[in-house]
C-alpha positions in Angstrom: 155.7 90.7 40.1 159.3 92.1 40.5 157.9 95.6 41.1 155.5 94.4 43.8 158.3 92.4 45.4 160.5 95.6 45.5 157.6 97.6 47.0 157.0 95.1 49.7 160.7 94.9 50.4 160.8 98.7 50.7 157.9 98.7 53.1 159.3 96.0 55.3 162.3 98.2 56.0 160.7 101.7 56.0 159.3 102.3 59.5 157.5 105.4 58.4 155.6 103.7 55.6 154.7 100.8 57.9 153.4 103.2 60.5 151.1 105.0 57.9 149.8 101.7 56.7 149.2 100.4 60.3 147.4 103.6 61.4 145.3 103.6 58.1 144.3 100.0 58.7 143.2 100.6 62.3 141.3 103.7 61.2 139.5 101.8 58.5 138.3 99.1 60.9 136.7 101.6 63.3 135.6 104.2 60.8 133.9 101.7 58.4 131.0 101.4 60.9 129.6 104.9 59.8 129.4 103.7 56.1 128.2 100.1 56.9 125.6 101.0 59.5 124.2 104.2 58.1 121.4 102.5 56.0 120.2 100.5 59.0 120.3 103.7 61.2 118.0 105.4 58.8 115.8 102.5 58.4 115.4 102.1 62.3 114.9 105.7 62.9 111.3 106.7 64.0 110.8 108.8 60.8 112.9 106.4 58.9 112.6 106.4 55.0 114.7 106.3 51.9 114.7 110.1 51.8 116.1 110.2 55.4 119.0 108.0 54.3 119.6 110.4 51.4 119.7 113.4 53.7 122.1 111.5 56.0 124.4 110.5 53.2 124.2 114.1 51.8 125.3 115.4 55.2 128.4 113.3 54.9 129.0 114.5 51.4 128.7 118.1 52.3 131.1 117.6 55.2 133.6 115.9 52.9 133.4 118.8 50.4 133.7 121.5 53.0 136.7 119.4 54.7 138.6 119.1 51.4 138.7 122.8 51.1 140.1 123.3 54.6 142.3 120.3 55.0 145.5 121.9 53.7 145.1 124.9 56.1 144.5 122.6 59.0 147.5 120.5 58.2 149.8 123.6 58.0 148.5 124.6 61.4 148.4 121.2 63.2 150.7 119.1 61.3 149.8 115.9 59.5 150.1 113.6 62.5 148.0 115.8 64.9 145.4 116.5 62.2 144.8 112.7 61.7 144.5 112.3 65.5 142.1 115.1 65.8 140.0 113.9 62.9 139.8 110.4 64.3 138.8 111.6 67.7 136.1 114.0 66.3 134.9 111.1 64.0 134.6 108.8 67.1 132.6 111.5 68.8 130.2 111.6 65.8 129.7 107.8 65.9 128.9 108.2 69.6 126.3 110.8 68.7 124.8 108.7 66.0 124.5 105.7 68.3 123.0 107.6 71.3 120.8 110.3 69.7 117.6 110.2 67.6 117.0 113.8 67.0 117.4 114.8 63.4 118.4 118.4 64.2 121.6 117.0 66.0 122.2 114.0 63.6 122.6 116.1 60.4 125.3 118.5 61.8 127.1 115.6 63.4 127.2 113.9 59.9 128.6 117.0 58.4 131.4 117.1 60.8 132.0 113.3 60.4 132.2 113.8 56.6 134.9 116.6 57.1 136.8 114.4 59.6 136.7 111.4 57.2 138.2 113.2 54.2 140.8 115.0 56.4 142.1 111.7 57.8 142.1 110.0 54.4 143.7 112.9 52.6 146.4 113.3 55.3 147.3 109.6 54.9 147.4 110.0 51.1 149.7 113.0 51.5 152.0 111.2 54.0 152.6 108.3 51.6 153.2 110.6 48.6 155.6 112.9 50.4 157.6 110.5 52.6 158.3 107.9 49.9 160.8 108.2 47.1 159.6 108.5 43.4 160.9 105.1 42.3 158.4 103.2 44.6 155.8 105.8 45.1 153.0 104.4 43.0 153.5 100.9 44.5 153.6 102.2 48.0 150.4 104.2 47.4 148.8 101.0 46.1 150.0 99.1 49.3 148.7 101.8 51.5 145.3 101.8 49.9 145.1 98.0 50.2 145.8 98.4 53.9 143.1 101.1 54.3 140.5 99.2 52.3 141.4 96.0 54.0 140.5 97.7 57.3 137.2 99.0 55.8 136.4 95.5 54.7 137.1 93.7 57.9 135.4 96.5 59.9 132.2 96.3 57.8 132.1 92.6 58.3 132.8 93.0 62.1 130.1 95.7 62.7 127.6 93.8 60.6 128.0 90.8 62.8 127.8 92.8 66.0 124.7 94.6 64.8 123.0 91.2 64.4 123.3 90.5 68.1 123.6 94.0 69.7 121.6 96.2 67.4 122.8 99.2 65.3 122.9 101.8 68.2 125.2 99.7 70.4 127.4 98.8 67.4 127.9 102.4 66.6 128.6 103.2 70.2 131.3 100.4 70.3 132.8 101.6 67.0 133.0 105.2 68.2 134.6 104.2 71.5 137.1 102.0 69.7 138.0 104.8 67.3 138.6 107.2 70.3 140.6 104.7 72.1 142.9 103.8 69.1 143.3 107.5 68.2 144.5 108.2 71.9 146.8 105.2 71.9 148.4 106.1 68.6 149.1 109.7 69.7 152.7 108.9 70.7 153.5 107.3 67.3 153.8 110.6 65.5 154.3 110.8 61.7 157.4 112.9 60.7 156.8 116.3 59.2 155.9 116.2 55.4 159.3 117.4 54.0 160.1 116.0 50.7 163.6 117.8 50.5 165.4 114.5 51.6 163.7 112.6 48.7 165.3 114.5 46.0 167.0 112.1 43.7 170.8 112.1 43.9 172.0 109.0 41.8 175.5 107.7 42.6 177.8 106.8 39.7 179.5 103.5 39.6 183.1 104.2 38.5 184.7 100.8 38.7 185.4 99.0 35.4 184.9 95.3 35.5 187.9 93.2 34.3 186.0 90.5 32.8 182.6 89.5 31.1 179.7 88.5 33.2 175.9 88.3 32.9 174.5 91.4 34.6 171.0 89.8 35.2 172.3 86.5 36.7 173.9 85.8 40.0 174.4 87.7 43.2 176.6 90.7 43.8 178.4 91.1 47.1 179.5 94.7 47.9 182.1 95.2 50.6 182.9 98.6 52.0 185.9 99.1 54.5 185.9 101.6 57.2 188.5 102.5 59.8 186.9 103.6 63.0 188.8 104.7 66.1 187.8 103.0 69.4 186.4 106.3 70.8 184.0 106.6 67.9 182.5 103.0 68.2 179.3 104.1 69.8 178.7 106.9 67.3 179.5 104.3 64.5 177.0 101.7 66.0 174.2 104.5 66.0 175.0 105.7 62.5 175.0 102.1 60.8 171.5 101.2 62.1 169.8 103.4 59.6 172.4 102.5 57.0 171.3 98.9 57.3 167.7 99.8 56.6 168.7 102.0 53.7 170.6 99.2 51.9 167.8 96.7 52.6 164.8 98.9 51.4 166.7 100.0 48.4 167.3 96.5 47.1 169.8 94.5 49.0 168.6 91.1 50.2 171.2 90.6 53.1 173.4 93.0 55.2 176.1 92.3 57.7 178.8 94.2 59.6 182.1 92.6 60.5 185.2 93.5 62.5 188.6 92.4 61.5 190.2 90.1 64.1 193.7 91.3 63.3 193.1 95.0 62.8 190.4 96.0 65.4 189.9 99.4 63.8 188.9 97.8 60.5 185.2 97.3 59.9 183.6 95.8 56.8 180.0 96.5 55.7 178.8 93.6 53.5 175.6 93.4 51.6 174.3 91.2 48.8 172.3 92.3 45.8 170.3 89.9 43.6 172.2 90.8 40.4 174.4 93.5 38.9 171.4 95.3 37.3 169.7 95.6 40.7 172.9 97.0 42.2 173.0 99.8 39.5 169.3 100.5 40.2 170.3 100.8 43.9 172.7 103.6 42.9 170.0 105.2 40.7 167.5 105.2 43.7 169.8 107.2 46.0 168.3 110.4 47.4 169.7 113.3 49.4 168.3 111.7 52.6 170.1 108.6 51.8 173.3 110.3 51.1 173.1 112.1 54.4 172.8 108.7 56.2 175.9 107.4 54.4 177.9 110.7 55.1 177.2 110.3 58.8 178.9 107.0 58.6 181.9 108.0 56.4 182.4 111.0 58.6 183.6 108.6 61.3 186.1 107.0 58.9 189.7 107.9 60.0 191.6 106.3 57.1 193.9 108.4 54.8 191.8 107.2 51.8 188.0 107.3 51.5 186.2 104.0 52.5 187.1 101.4 49.9 184.3 99.6 48.1 184.8 96.2 46.5 182.2 94.5 44.2 182.2 90.7 43.6 179.9 88.6 41.3 178.9 85.1 42.0 180.7 82.3 40.2 177.3 81.4 38.7 177.2 84.8 36.9 180.8 84.7 35.5 180.5 81.0 34.5 177.3 81.6 32.6 178.9 84.4 30.7 182.0 82.4 29.8 179.9 79.5 28.6 178.1 81.8 26.1 181.2 83.8 24.9 182.4 83.2 21.3 186.2 82.8 20.7 186.4 86.4 19.4 184.8 87.7 22.7 187.5 86.1 24.8 190.1 88.3 23.2 191.3 91.4 25.1 189.0 94.4 24.3 190.0 96.9 21.6 190.8 100.1 23.7 190.4 102.4 20.6 187.1 101.0 19.5 185.8 101.2 23.1 186.9 104.9 23.2 185.0 105.5 20.0 181.9 103.6 21.0 181.5 103.2 24.8 178.5 101.2 24.3 180.5 98.4 22.7 182.5 97.9 25.9 182.6 94.2 27.1 181.4 95.0 30.6 177.7 95.4 31.6 176.4 98.9 30.8 174.3 100.9 33.3 170.6 100.5 32.9 168.8 103.7 34.0 165.6 103.0 32.1 164.2 100.4 34.5 163.7 101.5 38.0 
C-alpha cells in the first residue's frame, strides 16, 4: 500500500499527470459508445446479422492496425496534445456518421477511420505518461492512468446503455459523438507539454551531514529547514520560483511544506518541509532528476548570502527516544573512529537505503 500511496501523492501534486488522467477519463466516457453500442447498431441495421457485426468490428481493427503504424509520424508532425485533439474530433465525427447513416459503403470506411483515431488517442496518452513521469513512479502512474481511462469506459458504457433504452441506438450515438466533439474543443487550451524526457534523467543528491546520535530511520518525522537570504528587489522572482519548488517537495514525498520569513531579519527566509521518516527523506534525494535540480537552482540563484543556503535536519523526539530505549550499554559509548573508517557500514548513524525507491 505504501507504493500506491506514494503514487497517489505524486499525482496529487503533478499537474501534468492529473491533466492526462482527466483528459483520458473524459475521452473514455464519450468514446465508449462506439464499443458499447456497435452490436446493437449491427443488430438493428436493415441487413443486420452476426456477419455484419464481424465486418464492423473488423473495420475498427483494420483502422487500429493502420493507425498504430502511423501514430509516431503523426505525433512528430502534430505534437502529442494536438494529435489527441484531432483524433478525438475525428472519432466524434465517425460516431455522428454511425448514428445518422445506414449505408454500408459509408459505415465501413468510417469505422476504419474510427479505429485509427482510437489507437492514436490511447497510444498518445500512454506515451505522455511514460515520458512525463520519472522512473521511480512510472509503473504506478501508468496503472493510475489506465484506471482513469477504464473508469471512463465503464461509466460511459453504463450511461450510453441507459440512454439507448429510452432514446434508441442512433440518437445515443449522435449524443456521444456530439459530446466527444464538444469536449475535445473545450480541452484544446489545456495543452500537454512536449514529450521531452531530458528533464527526467535521474540526478540523485548526496546527503553529506553526519548525524550526531542514534535514531530509528524508519520511525518518526523528519523536519528539513533550508535558509535563504533574499534581497527585497528579488521577492517577486522568489515568490514565483518557490511555487514549483513546493510541488516538487510534496510530489517527491514530503507530507507538509511551508515558507517563513524571519521577523528580525527580513531578508532571511526559511523553507520548511516534513517527511514521514529518515528513510523517506533519503529516497527523496534519490528521486531527484535534472528537472528537479533546475527548479531548485532557480530558487538558490536568488540567494545572496556569502555561503550556500544552509539546510538543517531534525528528527522527531519519538524517533530518537525509540532508538535510545533499544540501545544496549555498549551502543551508548562514543563510536570507534578507526573501526568506522575500516568498515563504514558499522557506523552508528542510519545508512542510506538506495534499494527501495
